[in-house]
KOLLOMAR-451698 format. One line per 3 residues: their letters; for each residue y, z, x of C-alpha. Coordinates in Angstrom, 2 decimals. Layout:
<pts>
a> Y:Z:X; ...
</pts>
This chain:
<pts>
xxx> 100.13:118.53:79.78; 101.75:115.37:81.14; 99.82:112.30:82.15
xxx> 99.89:110.18:85.26; 98.53:106.64:85.05; 97.90:104.58:88.17
xxx> 97.71:100.81:88.39; 97.80:98.08:91.00; 94.54:98.58:92.84
xxx> 92.20:95.75:93.69; 90.49:93.76:96.41; 92.59:92.58:99.34
xxx> 91.80:91.06:102.71; 92.51:92.93:105.94; 96.16:92.55:106.87
xxx> 97.16:92.09:103.27; 99.42:94.13:101.00; 99.20:95.92:97.67
xxx> 101.62:97.98:95.62; 100.27:100.88:93.61; 102.21:102.21:90.66
xxx> 102.06:105.62:88.98; 103.61:106.00:85.55; 104.64:109.47:84.42
xxx> 105.22:110.32:80.78; 108.75:111.49:81.39; 111.35:112.02:84.08
xxx> 109.64:114.71:86.11; 110.84:113.84:89.58; 113.41:116.64:89.72
xxx> 110.76:119.31:89.18; 107.71:117.78:90.83; 106.88:116.59:94.31
xxx> 105.08:113.27:93.86; 102.25:112.22:96.09; 99.46:109.76:96.68
xxx> 96.03:110.89:97.80; 92.88:108.92:98.49; 89.17:109.57:98.59
xxx> 86.70:107.32:100.32; 82.95:107.51:99.54; 81.40:110.54:101.17
xxx> 84.74:111.90:102.33; 87.15:114.54:101.13; 90.29:113.66:99.26
xxx> 93.19:113.33:101.70; 96.94:113.21:101.48; 98.46:109.77:102.01
xxx> 102.15:110.21:101.23; 104.52:112.61:99.53; 107.98:112.13:98.07
xxx> 109.53:115.50:97.37; 111.78:116.30:94.42; 114.74:116.36:96.84
xxx> 113.91:113.00:98.37; 112.03:113.83:101.56; 109.00:111.78:102.52
xxx> 105.89:112.64:104.50; 103.00:110.43:105.50; 99.54:110.78:106.92
xxx> 99.46:109.68:110.54; 96.96:106.97:109.69; 99.39:105.19:107.35
xxx> 102.75:105.79:109.05; 104.62:102.55:109.51; 102.38:100.71:107.04
xxx> 102.82:102.53:103.71; 106.01:103.41:101.86; 106.32:105.79:98.93
xxx> 109.22:105.35:96.53; 110.26:106.15:92.99; 112.22:104.62:90.14
xxx> 113.59:107.43:88.00; 114.78:105.02:85.30; 111.20:103.81:84.83
xxx> 109.50:107.16:85.50; 107.37:105.49:88.15; 106.28:106.25:91.69
xxx> 105.09:103.48:93.96; 103.01:103.17:97.09; 103.68:99.96:98.97
xxx> 100.77:99.33:101.31; 100.97:96.75:104.08; 98.81:95.72:107.03
xxx> 95.83:97.06:105.15; 92.67:97.92:107.05; 89.06:98.29:105.87
xxx> 89.37:102.03:106.48; 92.07:102.16:103.79; 89.36:101.45:101.22
xxx> 89.28:104.36:98.77; 90.14:105.51:95.29; 93.86:106.29:95.29
xxx> 95.16:109.10:93.11; 98.68:109.90:92.00; 99.61:113.57:92.17
xxx> 102.46:115.65:90.81; 102.89:119.05:92.48; 105.22:121.36:90.56
xxx> 108.27:123.00:92.04; 108.40:125.57:89.25; 105.67:128.24:89.29
xxx> 104.79:127.93:85.60; 104.01:124.21:85.72; 100.61:122.80:86.56
xxx> 99.46:120.25:89.10; 98.85:116.84:87.57; 96.46:114.09:88.68
xxx> 95.96:110.54:87.61; 92.57:108.98:86.99; 92.60:106.97:90.22
xxx> 92.68:103.30:91.12; 90.27:101.57:93.48; 91.57:99.82:96.58
xxx> 89.09:97.74:98.55; 90.03:96.10:101.83; 87.43:93.55:102.81
x> 87.09:89.98:103.96
</pts>
């Protein structure tokens, strides 16, 4: 089963920016919808952004206008550019690959911590 590896998390002040990266172990973007989820302490995991295999994007209301999901097929990477960060954005962020084909499996990365604090 393929791997997803996130990177780019860290500590940032409110109003700052971070870019998360998710490396896939192959060019899977034609057969997977790629997404970013997050889970804050004591809360359920929630969808942040999705970039479908055919290029459509969808965002949680709480991040619209501040976060951008993108991909680089040549590098097999998906990115989440986060701007105007707020303390409530603090969470572990997970990369997700949701298969288009019924015989493939959902894939998750191990997560990367994002902390927004002064």
